[in-house]
Every structure is written in structure tokens, then in C-alpha cells.
mmCIF file of the N, C-alpha and C atoms, coordinates in Angstrom:
data_MODEL
# 
_entry.id   MODEL 
# 
loop_
_atom_site.group_PDB 
_atom_site.id 
_atom_site.type_symbol 
_atom_site.label_atom_id 
_atom_site.label_alt_id 
_atom_site.label_comp_id 
_atom_site.label_asym_id 
_atom_site.label_entity_id 
_atom_site.label_seq_id 
_atom_site.pdbx_PDB_ins_code 
_atom_site.Cartn_x 
_atom_site.Cartn_y 
_atom_site.Cartn_z 
_atom_site.occupancy 
_atom_site.B_iso_or_equiv 
_atom_site.pdbx_formal_charge 
_atom_site.auth_seq_id 
_atom_site.auth_comp_id 
_atom_site.auth_asym_id 
_atom_site.auth_atom_id 
_atom_site.pdbx_PDB_model_num 
ATOM 1   N N  . UNK A 1 1  ? -4.589  0.203  5.639   1.00 0.00 ? 1  UNK A N  1 
ATOM 2   C CA . UNK A 1 1  ? -3.736  1.392  5.638   1.00 0.00 ? 1  UNK A CA 1 
ATOM 3   C C  . UNK A 1 1  ? -3.879  2.143  4.304   1.00 0.00 ? 1  UNK A C  1 
ATOM 4   N N  . UNK A 1 2  ? -3.838  1.377  3.204   1.00 0.00 ? 2  UNK A N  1 
ATOM 5   C CA . UNK A 1 2  ? -3.988  2.004  1.895   1.00 0.00 ? 2  UNK A CA 1 
ATOM 6   C C  . UNK A 1 2  ? -5.366  2.652  1.753   1.00 0.00 ? 2  UNK A C  1 
ATOM 7   N N  . UNK A 1 3  ? -6.388  1.954  2.276   1.00 0.00 ? 3  UNK A N  1 
ATOM 8   C CA . UNK A 1 3  ? -7.754  2.452  2.151   1.00 0.00 ? 3  UNK A CA 1 
ATOM 9   C C  . UNK A 1 3  ? -7.890  3.804  2.846   1.00 0.00 ? 3  UNK A C  1 
ATOM 10  N N  . UNK A 1 4  ? -7.357  3.916  4.070   1.00 0.00 ? 4  UNK A N  1 
ATOM 11  C CA . UNK A 1 4  ? -7.445  5.174  4.809   1.00 0.00 ? 4  UNK A CA 1 
ATOM 12  C C  . UNK A 1 4  ? -6.654  6.270  4.087   1.00 0.00 ? 4  UNK A C  1 
ATOM 13  N N  . UNK A 1 5  ? -5.517  5.881  3.481   1.00 0.00 ? 5  UNK A N  1 
ATOM 14  C CA . UNK A 1 5  ? -4.701  6.839  2.734   1.00 0.00 ? 5  UNK A CA 1 
ATOM 15  C C  . UNK A 1 5  ? -5.497  7.407  1.561   1.00 0.00 ? 5  UNK A C  1 
ATOM 16  N N  . UNK A 1 6  ? -6.168  6.527  0.821   1.00 0.00 ? 6  UNK A N  1 
ATOM 17  C CA . UNK A 1 6  ? -6.968  6.979  -0.319  1.00 0.00 ? 6  UNK A CA 1 
ATOM 18  C C  . UNK A 1 6  ? -8.145  7.826  0.144   1.00 0.00 ? 6  UNK A C  1 
ATOM 19  N N  . UNK A 1 7  ? -8.738  7.474  1.305   1.00 0.00 ? 7  UNK A N  1 
ATOM 20  C CA . UNK A 1 7  ? -9.840  8.271  1.842   1.00 0.00 ? 7  UNK A CA 1 
ATOM 21  C C  . UNK A 1 7  ? -9.349  9.676  2.182   1.00 0.00 ? 7  UNK A C  1 
ATOM 22  N N  . UNK A 1 8  ? -8.167  9.767  2.795   1.00 0.00 ? 8  UNK A N  1 
ATOM 23  C CA . UNK A 1 8  ? -7.588  11.073 3.121   1.00 0.00 ? 8  UNK A CA 1 
ATOM 24  C C  . UNK A 1 8  ? -7.308  11.851 1.842   1.00 0.00 ? 8  UNK A C  1 
ATOM 25  N N  . UNK A 1 9  ? -6.788  11.158 0.822   1.00 0.00 ? 9  UNK A N  1 
ATOM 26  C CA . UNK A 1 9  ? -6.462  11.787 -0.448  1.00 0.00 ? 9  UNK A CA 1 
ATOM 27  C C  . UNK A 1 9  ? -7.731  12.337 -1.108  1.00 0.00 ? 9  UNK A C  1 
ATOM 28  N N  . UNK A 1 10 ? -8.801  11.524 -1.110  1.00 0.00 ? 10 UNK A N  1 
ATOM 29  C CA . UNK A 1 10 ? -10.069 11.964 -1.693  1.00 0.00 ? 10 UNK A CA 1 
ATOM 30  C C  . UNK A 1 10 ? -10.624 13.150 -0.921  1.00 0.00 ? 10 UNK A C  1 
ATOM 31  N N  . UNK A 1 11 ? -10.491 13.109 0.413   1.00 0.00 ? 11 UNK A N  1 
ATOM 32  C CA . UNK A 1 11 ? -10.961 14.216 1.244   1.00 0.00 ? 11 UNK A CA 1 
ATOM 33  C C  . UNK A 1 11 ? -10.201 15.496 0.934   1.00 0.00 ? 11 UNK A C  1 
ATOM 34  N N  . UNK A 1 12 ? -8.890  15.360 0.744   1.00 0.00 ? 12 UNK A N  1 
ATOM 35  C CA . UNK A 1 12 ? -8.050  16.513 0.425   1.00 0.00 ? 12 UNK A CA 1 
ATOM 36  C C  . UNK A 1 12 ? -8.441  17.088 -0.938  1.00 0.00 ? 12 UNK A C  1 
ATOM 37  N N  . UNK A 1 13 ? -8.629  16.207 -1.922  1.00 0.00 ? 13 UNK A N  1 
ATOM 38  C CA . UNK A 1 13 ? -9.025  16.661 -3.251  1.00 0.00 ? 13 UNK A CA 1 
ATOM 39  C C  . UNK A 1 13 ? -10.390 17.345 -3.216  1.00 0.00 ? 13 UNK A C  1 
ATOM 40  N N  . UNK A 1 14 ? -11.309 16.848 -2.367  1.00 0.00 ? 14 UNK A N  1 
ATOM 41  C CA . UNK A 1 14 ? -12.635 17.448 -2.227  1.00 0.00 ? 14 UNK A CA 1 
ATOM 42  C C  . UNK A 1 14 ? -12.518 18.860 -1.671  1.00 0.00 ? 14 UNK A C  1 
ATOM 43  N N  . UNK A 1 15 ? -11.674 19.021 -0.636  1.00 0.00 ? 15 UNK A N  1 
ATOM 44  C CA . UNK A 1 15 ? -11.478 20.343 -0.035  1.00 0.00 ? 15 UNK A CA 1 
ATOM 45  C C  . UNK A 1 15 ? -10.846 21.301 -1.044  1.00 0.00 ? 15 UNK A C  1 
ATOM 46  N N  . UNK A 1 16 ? -9.870  20.779 -1.817  1.00 0.00 ? 16 UNK A N  1 
ATOM 47  C CA . UNK A 1 16 ? -9.207  21.587 -2.839  1.00 0.00 ? 16 UNK A CA 1 
ATOM 48  C C  . UNK A 1 16 ? -10.222 22.010 -3.904  1.00 0.00 ? 16 UNK A C  1 
ATOM 49  N N  . UNK A 1 17 ? -11.084 21.061 -4.310  1.00 0.00 ? 17 UNK A N  1 
ATOM 50  C CA . UNK A 1 17 ? -12.092 21.344 -5.332  1.00 0.00 ? 17 UNK A CA 1 
ATOM 51  C C  . UNK A 1 17 ? -13.069 22.410 -4.849  1.00 0.00 ? 17 UNK A C  1 
ATOM 52  N N  . UNK A 1 18 ? -13.357 22.397 -3.537  1.00 0.00 ? 18 UNK A N  1 
ATOM 53  C CA . UNK A 1 18 ? -14.261 23.389 -2.957  1.00 0.00 ? 18 UNK A CA 1 
ATOM 54  C C  . UNK A 1 18 ? -13.620 24.779 -2.968  1.00 0.00 ? 18 UNK A C  1 
ATOM 55  N N  . UNK A 1 19 ? -12.311 24.831 -2.810  1.00 0.00 ? 19 UNK A N  1 
ATOM 56  C CA . UNK A 1 19 ? -11.618 26.111 -2.698  1.00 0.00 ? 19 UNK A CA 1 
ATOM 57  C C  . UNK A 1 19 ? -10.597 26.252 -3.828  1.00 0.00 ? 19 UNK A C  1 
ATOM 58  N N  . UNK A 1 20 ? -10.922 27.088 -4.823  1.00 0.00 ? 20 UNK A N  1 
ATOM 59  C CA . UNK A 1 20 ? -10.060 27.247 -5.994  1.00 0.00 ? 20 UNK A CA 1 
ATOM 60  C C  . UNK A 1 20 ? -8.702  27.836 -5.621  1.00 0.00 ? 20 UNK A C  1 
ATOM 61  N N  . UNK A 1 21 ? -8.678  28.743 -4.645  1.00 0.00 ? 21 UNK A N  1 
ATOM 62  C CA . UNK A 1 21 ? -7.414  29.380 -4.262  1.00 0.00 ? 21 UNK A CA 1 
ATOM 63  C C  . UNK A 1 21 ? -6.467  28.365 -3.655  1.00 0.00 ? 21 UNK A C  1 
ATOM 64  N N  . UNK A 1 22 ? -6.985  27.457 -2.844  1.00 0.00 ? 22 UNK A N  1 
ATOM 65  C CA . UNK A 1 22 ? -6.134  26.422 -2.249  1.00 0.00 ? 22 UNK A CA 1 
ATOM 66  C C  . UNK A 1 22 ? -5.653  25.472 -3.349  1.00 0.00 ? 22 UNK A C  1 
ATOM 67  N N  . UNK A 1 23 ? -6.506  25.239 -4.358  1.00 0.00 ? 23 UNK A N  1 
ATOM 68  C CA . UNK A 1 23 ? -6.125  24.389 -5.493  1.00 0.00 ? 23 UNK A CA 1 
ATOM 69  C C  . UNK A 1 23 ? -4.925  24.991 -6.221  1.00 0.00 ? 23 UNK A C  1 
ATOM 70  N N  . UNK A 1 24 ? -4.978  26.310 -6.435  1.00 0.00 ? 24 UNK A N  1 
ATOM 71  C CA . UNK A 1 24 ? -3.886  27.016 -7.114  1.00 0.00 ? 24 UNK A CA 1 
ATOM 72  C C  . UNK A 1 24 ? -2.610  26.944 -6.277  1.00 0.00 ? 24 UNK A C  1 
ATOM 73  N N  . UNK A 1 25 ? -2.746  27.185 -4.958  1.00 0.00 ? 25 UNK A N  1 
ATOM 74  C CA . UNK A 1 25 ? -1.573  27.167 -4.072  1.00 0.00 ? 25 UNK A CA 1 
ATOM 75  C C  . UNK A 1 25 ? -0.974  25.763 -4.003  1.00 0.00 ? 25 UNK A C  1 
ATOM 76  N N  . UNK A 1 26 ? -1.835  24.724 -3.976  1.00 0.00 ? 26 UNK A N  1 
ATOM 77  C CA . UNK A 1 26 ? -1.352  23.340 -3.944  1.00 0.00 ? 26 UNK A CA 1 
ATOM 78  C C  . UNK A 1 26 ? -0.650  23.005 -5.263  1.00 0.00 ? 26 UNK A C  1 
ATOM 79  N N  . UNK A 1 27 ? -1.166  23.516 -6.373  1.00 0.00 ? 27 UNK A N  1 
ATOM 80  C CA . UNK A 1 27 ? -0.541  23.279 -7.673  1.00 0.00 ? 27 UNK A CA 1 
ATOM 81  C C  . UNK A 1 27 ? 0.864   23.857 -7.717  1.00 0.00 ? 27 UNK A C  1 
ATOM 82  N N  . UNK A 1 28 ? 1.015   25.090 -7.185  1.00 0.00 ? 28 UNK A N  1 
ATOM 83  C CA . UNK A 1 28 ? 2.334   25.728 -7.117  1.00 0.00 ? 28 UNK A CA 1 
ATOM 84  C C  . UNK A 1 28 ? 3.247   24.918 -6.211  1.00 0.00 ? 28 UNK A C  1 
ATOM 85  N N  . UNK A 1 29 ? 2.699   24.471 -5.074  1.00 0.00 ? 29 UNK A N  1 
ATOM 86  C CA . UNK A 1 29 ? 3.471   23.681 -4.106  1.00 0.00 ? 29 UNK A CA 1 
ATOM 87  C C  . UNK A 1 29 ? 3.932   22.374 -4.744  1.00 0.00 ? 29 UNK A C  1 
ATOM 88  N N  . UNK A 1 30 ? 3.025   21.723 -5.506  1.00 0.00 ? 30 UNK A N  1 
ATOM 89  C CA . UNK A 1 30 ? 3.362   20.457 -6.165  1.00 0.00 ? 30 UNK A CA 1 
ATOM 90  C C  . UNK A 1 30 ? 4.491   20.658 -7.174  1.00 0.00 ? 30 UNK A C  1 
ATOM 91  N N  . UNK A 1 31 ? 4.413   21.732 -7.970  1.00 0.00 ? 31 UNK A N  1 
ATOM 92  C CA . UNK A 1 31 ? 5.469   22.017 -8.944  1.00 0.00 ? 31 UNK A CA 1 
ATOM 93  C C  . UNK A 1 31 ? 6.801   22.213 -8.236  1.00 0.00 ? 31 UNK A C  1 
ATOM 94  N N  . UNK A 1 32 ? 6.766   22.915 -7.090  1.00 0.00 ? 32 UNK A N  1 
ATOM 95  C CA . UNK A 1 32 ? 7.968   23.176 -6.296  1.00 0.00 ? 32 UNK A CA 1 
ATOM 96  C C  . UNK A 1 32 ? 8.564   21.874 -5.786  1.00 0.00 ? 32 UNK A C  1 
ATOM 97  N N  . UNK A 1 33 ? 7.687   21.009 -5.224  1.00 0.00 ? 33 UNK A N  1 
ATOM 98  C CA . UNK A 1 33 ? 8.139   19.720 -4.678  1.00 0.00 ? 33 UNK A CA 1 
ATOM 99  C C  . UNK A 1 33 ? 8.693   18.827 -5.785  1.00 0.00 ? 33 UNK A C  1 
ATOM 100 N N  . UNK A 1 34 ? 7.999   18.776 -6.924  1.00 0.00 ? 34 UNK A N  1 
ATOM 101 C CA . UNK A 1 34 ? 8.441   17.950 -8.056  1.00 0.00 ? 34 UNK A CA 1 
ATOM 102 C C  . UNK A 1 34 ? 9.791   18.451 -8.574  1.00 0.00 ? 34 UNK A C  1 
ATOM 103 N N  . UNK A 1 35 ? 9.948   19.783 -8.637  1.00 0.00 ? 35 UNK A N  1 
ATOM 104 C CA . UNK A 1 35 ? 11.214  20.361 -9.083  1.00 0.00 ? 35 UNK A CA 1 
ATOM 105 C C  . UNK A 1 35 ? 12.363  19.936 -8.184  1.00 0.00 ? 35 UNK A C  1 
ATOM 106 N N  . UNK A 1 36 ? 12.148  19.994 -6.866  1.00 0.00 ? 36 UNK A N  1 
ATOM 107 C CA . UNK A 1 36 ? 13.170  19.577 -5.897  1.00 0.00 ? 36 UNK A CA 1 
ATOM 108 C C  . UNK A 1 36 ? 13.456  18.085 -6.061  1.00 0.00 ? 36 UNK A C  1 
ATOM 109 N N  . UNK A 1 37 ? 12.400  17.281 -6.227  1.00 0.00 ? 37 UNK A N  1 
ATOM 110 C CA . UNK A 1 37 ? 12.559  15.834 -6.381  1.00 0.00 ? 37 UNK A CA 1 
ATOM 111 C C  . UNK A 1 37 ? 13.382  15.490 -7.613  1.00 0.00 ? 37 UNK A C  1 
ATOM 112 N N  . UNK A 1 38 ? 13.102  16.154 -8.726  1.00 0.00 ? 38 UNK A N  1 
ATOM 113 C CA . UNK A 1 38 ? 13.846  15.911 -9.969  1.00 0.00 ? 38 UNK A CA 1 
ATOM 114 C C  . UNK A 1 38 ? 15.304  16.326 -9.800  1.00 0.00 ? 38 UNK A C  1 
ATOM 115 N N  . UNK A 1 39 ? 15.531  17.480 -9.160  1.00 0.00 ? 39 UNK A N  1 
ATOM 116 C CA . UNK A 1 39 ? 16.900  17.962 -8.930  1.00 0.00 ? 39 UNK A CA 1 
ATOM 117 C C  . UNK A 1 39 ? 17.662  16.983 -8.045  1.00 0.00 ? 39 UNK A C  1 
ATOM 118 N N  . UNK A 1 40 ? 17.000  16.492 -6.985  1.00 0.00 ? 40 UNK A N  1 
ATOM 119 C CA . UNK A 1 40 ? 17.636  15.544 -6.063  1.00 0.00 ? 40 UNK A CA 1 
ATOM 120 C C  . UNK A 1 40 ? 17.966  14.240 -6.791  1.00 0.00 ? 40 UNK A C  1 
ATOM 121 N N  . UNK A 1 41 ? 17.033  13.754 -7.619  1.00 0.00 ? 41 UNK A N  1 
ATOM 122 C CA . UNK A 1 41 ? 17.259  12.513 -8.366  1.00 0.00 ? 41 UNK A CA 1 
ATOM 123 C C  . UNK A 1 41 ? 18.420  12.663 -9.344  1.00 0.00 ? 41 UNK A C  1 
ATOM 124 N N  . UNK A 1 42 ? 18.489  13.805 -10.025 1.00 0.00 ? 42 UNK A N  1 
ATOM 125 C CA . UNK A 1 42 ? 19.575  14.031 -10.983 1.00 0.00 ? 42 UNK A CA 1 
ATOM 126 C C  . UNK A 1 42 ? 20.916  14.108 -10.261 1.00 0.00 ? 42 UNK A C  1 
ATOM 127 N N  . UNK A 1 43 ? 20.933  14.735 -9.071  1.00 0.00 ? 43 UNK A N  1 
ATOM 128 C CA . UNK A 1 43 ? 22.169  14.825 -8.280  1.00 0.00 ? 43 UNK A CA 1 
ATOM 129 C C  . UNK A 1 43 ? 22.614  13.445 -7.835  1.00 0.00 ? 43 UNK A C  1 
ATOM 130 N N  . UNK A 1 44 ? 21.650  12.624 -7.389  1.00 0.00 ? 44 UNK A N  1 
ATOM 131 C CA . UNK A 1 44 ? 21.963  11.269 -6.926  1.00 0.00 ? 44 UNK A CA 1 
ATOM 132 C C  . UNK A 1 44 ? 22.495  10.427 -8.082  1.00 0.00 ? 44 UNK A C  1 
ATOM 133 N N  . UNK A 1 45 ? 21.861  10.527 -9.245  1.00 0.00 ? 45 UNK A N  1 
ATOM 134 C CA . UNK A 1 45 ? 22.295  9.743  -10.408 1.00 0.00 ? 45 UNK A CA 1 
ATOM 135 C C  . UNK A 1 45 ? 23.690  10.180 -10.861 1.00 0.00 ? 45 UNK A C  1 
ATOM 136 N N  . UNK A 1 46 ? 23.981  11.480 -10.756 1.00 0.00 ? 46 UNK A N  1 
ATOM 137 C CA . UNK A 1 46 ? 25.304  11.985 -11.132 1.00 0.00 ? 46 UNK A CA 1 
ATOM 138 C C  . UNK A 1 46 ? 26.366  11.479 -10.168 1.00 0.00 ? 46 UNK A C  1 
ATOM 139 N N  . UNK A 1 47 ? 26.048  11.501 -8.876  1.00 0.00 ? 47 UNK A N  1 
ATOM 140 C CA . UNK A 1 47 ? 27.018  11.065 -7.862  1.00 0.00 ? 47 UNK A CA 1 
ATOM 141 C C  . UNK A 1 47 ? 27.266  9.557  -7.958  1.00 0.00 ? 47 UNK A C  1 
ATOM 142 N N  . UNK A 1 48 ? 26.238  8.782  -8.311  1.00 0.00 ? 48 UNK A N  1 
ATOM 143 C CA . UNK A 1 48 ? 26.390  7.325  -8.401  1.00 0.00 ? 48 UNK A CA 1 
ATOM 144 C C  . UNK A 1 48 ? 27.128  6.936  -9.685  1.00 0.00 ? 48 UNK A C  1 
ATOM 145 N N  . UNK A 1 49 ? 26.969  7.712  -10.755 1.00 0.00 ? 49 UNK A N  1 
ATOM 146 C CA . UNK A 1 49 ? 27.611  7.388  -12.028 1.00 0.00 ? 49 UNK A CA 1 
ATOM 147 C C  . UNK A 1 49 ? 29.122  7.624  -11.945 1.00 0.00 ? 49 UNK A C  1 
ATOM 148 N N  . UNK A 1 50 ? 29.554  8.569  -11.114 1.00 0.00 ? 50 UNK A N  1 
ATOM 149 C CA . UNK A 1 50 ? 30.990  8.877  -10.989 1.00 0.00 ? 50 UNK A CA 1 
ATOM 150 C C  . UNK A 1 50 ? 31.724  7.951  -10.054 1.00 0.00 ? 50 UNK A C  1 
# 
């Protein structure tokens, strides 16, 4: 399962490397997802601390 996951990941990175515009869009998407993840984690930590 892990092997196929890494193969898919490598395939995705290859496609991104081939297309600079998709690389830029994925980078923006990643920043957006990471921002949401950090916000969600901070909210969860705040709710658990109280």
C-alpha cells in the first residue's frame, strides 16, 4: 500500500515538474491547505486546554 502511494506521489511530482503552471497552482493550494490545518490545530488545542 505504501509502495503504490509513493509511486502515485512520484507520478504526481513528475507531472507537476512537467507543467510549471500546475506546480504554481499546487503550491498555492498547499499553502491554503496548510493554513487551514494550522488554524484547525490551534482551535483544537485551545478548546482542549479550556
